[in-house]
N, C-alpha and C positions, 0 to 999 in steps of 0.2 A: 698166505705168504706172497708177497709181491716179488716178481723176478725182474731184475734190471733188464732193460731192453737189450736184445742181442741181434741187431740187424746185420744181414749179409756176412755172417761169420762162417768159417769153415767148420766141419763137424767136430774137430778136436776142441776148438775154442768154445763152441756151443756146449759141448759136454762139460768142459771146465767151468763155464759160467753156471750151468745147472748144478754142478757139484757144490760150488760155493754157496749157491742159493739154498740147497738142501742142508748144507752144514749150518748156515745161519739159522734156518728154521728149527733144525733138530738139536743143535748143540749150543748155539749162542743165545737163543731165545730164553732158555732157562737161566743162564747166567745173567742175562739182562734183568729178568724179573727179580732175581735175588739182589742184584745191585740196586734196583729201584727201591727195594724195601729199606735199604740202609742209606740211600742217597749217595753211595760211594761205590765206584767200580771195584769189583773184587779181583783178587789175583787170578781166580778161575776164569774170569772173562778174558784175560790176556793169555793165560796158559793154554786155553783151548785152541786159539788160532795158531799158537806155536806148534801144536801137534800136527797141524795141516801145513806147516812151513810158510805161513803167511808173512812172518817177520823178515825172513830172508828171501822171499820171493823177489826175483829181480836182481839180487846181489850177485856178484861174480862168484865163481866156484871156490876161490880161496877163502871166501867168507861164508862158505856153506850154502850158497845159493845155487839156483839152477839157471841163472841168466835169463829169466823170463823177460819178454819184451814189454814195452809200455802198455800194449793192448791188454795183455793178461793182467797187469797191475790194475788197470782201470776196471776191468770186469770183476776182479776180486773185490776191490774197494766198493764199487757200486752195489754189488749183491750183498756184501757184508753190511753196508750202511742201511739197507732196508730194515734191518733188525737192530744193528749195533753201530751207530755212527761213530761212537768213540773209538771202536776198533779200527775203522777206516782212517780216522784222523791219526791214530797212533801209528798205523802203517806208514803214513807220510812222514812222521817224526823219525821212525826207525830207518826208513830207506834214505831219508835225507842225511842222517848221521852215517850210515854205512857207506854212502857215496863219498863222504869226506875222509873216511878212515884209510890209513895206509898200513896198519899192522894187524895181524890176526888176533893178538891178545885183546886189543881194544874192541875189535869186532865181536869177540866172544862176550865181552862185558855188555855191549849194547844189545845183542840178541839173545843173551843167556837167560835161562830159567823161564823163558816164555813171557818175560815182562818187558815193557817198552822202554826205550830211551826217551826221556821227556825233554823237549827243547825249551830253552829259556832265551827269549829274544831281547837283547839289550835295547832295542828300539822301542819297546813297549813303554808308553808314558808312565805306567805305574811301576816300572822296574828301574831301580837305581843301584847300579853296580860300579865299583871301581876295580879295574883290572890292571895289575902291576906286573910287568915282566920280571922274572927271577933268574934269567940265564937259561936254565933248562926247562922252564915252564912259566907259570904265572900264579899270582896270588889274587884271590877275589874277596872283596868285602862289599857288603850291601844287602839289598833285599829285592826279591822278585815276587810280585804279587800275582794272584790268579793263575797259579800253575796247575794245569789239568793233570790228573793222574800222578801227582807228586808222591802220594802215599804208597804207590805200587811200582815206582820206577826202578829199573835196574841200573840206570845212570841218568845224570842230567847232562845235556849238551848245551853249553852256553855259547851262543853264536854272536860273535862280535866282528865288526867290519875290519878292524885292525888286527886283533889277536887271533882271529880265525875261530875254529870250533874247539872248545875246551871240554874234555870229558871228565866228569866229576862224580865221585862216589857219593850217593845220598847219605851215607853214614857220617860224612864229614860236615853235613849241613844241619840246620835246625828247621823243623817243619812246624807250622802253626796248626791249630785245630782246623778242621774243614770249615770253609766259608759257605754258608747255607745257599744252596740251589741257585747257582749262577752259571753253570757250565753246560756241556753237552749232556742232554737228558736231565738237566737240572742237577747233575752230580757236583758235589762240592769240590772246588779247587782249594789249594792251600797257598799260604805265603811261605817262601823258602828264604831263609836268612843265612848269609855266608859271613863268617868271621875268620879272617885270615886263612881261608881255605886254599891250599896249595894244589895246583893241577900239574901233574907231571907230563901228561899227554897233550901236547899242543899240536893241533892239526892245521893244515892249510885252510884258508877261508873257504866257506862252502862253495863248491864249484857250480857252474850253471846247471849241470845235470841234476844236482840235488834240488835246486829250486824248481826246476821243470817237473821233476817227479812229484814233489810235494804238491805243486799246483794241480797236476793231473789227478792225484789221489783225493785231494780235498774237493775238487770239482766233481769227481765221480761220486764222492760221498754225498754232496749236496743233491746231485741228481737222483741218487738212490733214496734219500729221505723224501724228495719230492714225489717219487714214484709211490712210496708207501703212504704218504699223505693223501694222494689222489685216490689210491685204492681204498683207504679208510673212509674217505668221503663217499665214494661209490657204494661201499658196503652199508653205510649209514642211510643214505637216501633211498635205497631200495627196500629197507626194512622199516623205515619211519613212515607211518601212515598219517594222513591228514584228510578228513572228509571222506573216509572210506577207501582211500587209494594211496599207494606209496607216493611220497613227494617227488620221487624220481620221474613221475609222469608229468609233472609241471614243466611247461616249456622252458621257463627261465632256469629252473634247476637242471634240467637235462642239458641245456646249452652250456651252463657254467661247469658242470661236471665233465662234459666232453672237452671243453677248452683246457681244463686242468690236466686231464690225461694227455692231451696233445702236447701241452707245454712240458710236462715231465718227460714224455717220450723224446721230445726234441732235445732236451738237455742231455739225455743219455746218448742219443745218436751223435750229438756234437762232440761229446767227450770221447766216444768210441772212434769216431772218424779222425779226430786229431791224434789220438794215441796210435791209430793204425798208420797214419801218415808219418808220424815220427818213427814208428817201428820199421816201416818200409823204406824210409829215407828217400821219399819220392823226389826226383830232381827238381820239381817245381816248388817243393816245400822246403823252406829253410827253418827248421825248428829253433825256437828260442824260448827262454823262460818267460819273456814278455807275452809271446803268443799263448803259451799254456796258462799263464796267470789271467790274461784277458778272457780266455774261454771259460776258465773256472769262475771268474767274477760274474760273467753273464749267467752262467748256470746257477750261481748262488742267488743272484737277484731274482731269477725266475722261480727258484725253489721257495724263496720267501713269499713271493706272490701266491704260489700254489698253496702253501701252508696257511696263509691268511684266509684264502678262499675256502679251504677245507674247514677251518673254524667257523666261518660265516655259514656254511651249509649245515653245520651242527647246531646253529643257534647258540643259545647260552650254554648248552652242554659242552660245546667245544672248548670251553675254558676250564673244564673239570679234569682232574688228574685221571679219572676213570676212563677217559677217552684218549686215544693216542695222538690226536692232532695237536693238542697244546704242547706236547713234548716235541713234536715235529717242528713247530714254529721256533721253539727255543734252540733246537738243534741247528736249524739252517741259519739262524741269526749268528750263532757262535761260529759255524763254519764260514760264513761270509766274513766275519772278523778275522779268522785265521788266514783266510786267503788274502785279505787286504794287508796282513802283516808280513807276507812273504817279501823279502828284500829284493 
């Protein structure tokens, strides 16, 4: 099990990070394996993080949260992503929605039953929605494609620049059959069709903190996947023998493996330091969604490079589902796209 980097943390935060890493190894890993067998995330995969309070981690007390700071969120997402990147991405969705919520009933819908609120971005080129104000709410018609986790959502959150965040009951929508292997871990997204769906809860447009938090969590997830890919490559090269010796002894392989590990560690450190600066509100640092998004994008690009090199070190085996690095590459490409879609 890979542990997300924890540089210069106080003992309490280090213990917290280790607890999340142990939880991912002992509880999430079995749910991930079950989900991979069906190509669809199971309700159990999202219910287990709910038991640990991950969905409301960072939310204010009136929404059932403990008010955890951005550093705790990044540590949670990074460590969870080493095993279950979909959980870390869902954390970003839930926290983004909770930051926009103004009433407790809607908060309960979003975080209820251990299932995530799934965001639908109207800026997605494959999404075509018409949103019509109705006085006390809005009516939605149209289609959203490639919606991750649609089959297990507690709610959909349609984010529109003018209408704000609209909370929608999945029972009011029509879901397609899963679209084969295009999302995180290759799990199948769905198409969501809205036919005169009325939304009673119209929230203000997503505030800056929501976008900032989503960028931090997705960037941490990318760094976590990079860490797991580098560890998988290291594990492979020390056990793969060529000409009577492990290929890890070859100078080129040793240099590439070390570079991957350094890159993955640097991603984690950058996300942790940014979250720490935001949490501390350092006078010299003016946090903004743009700063968090730029940091997350750099980490995602680095994570893609690490995953590509992990496959390279596996040779042709790296493209087989029996090895974890092919999944890592698909995960970080998806995470990179999710970060790029942050408004």
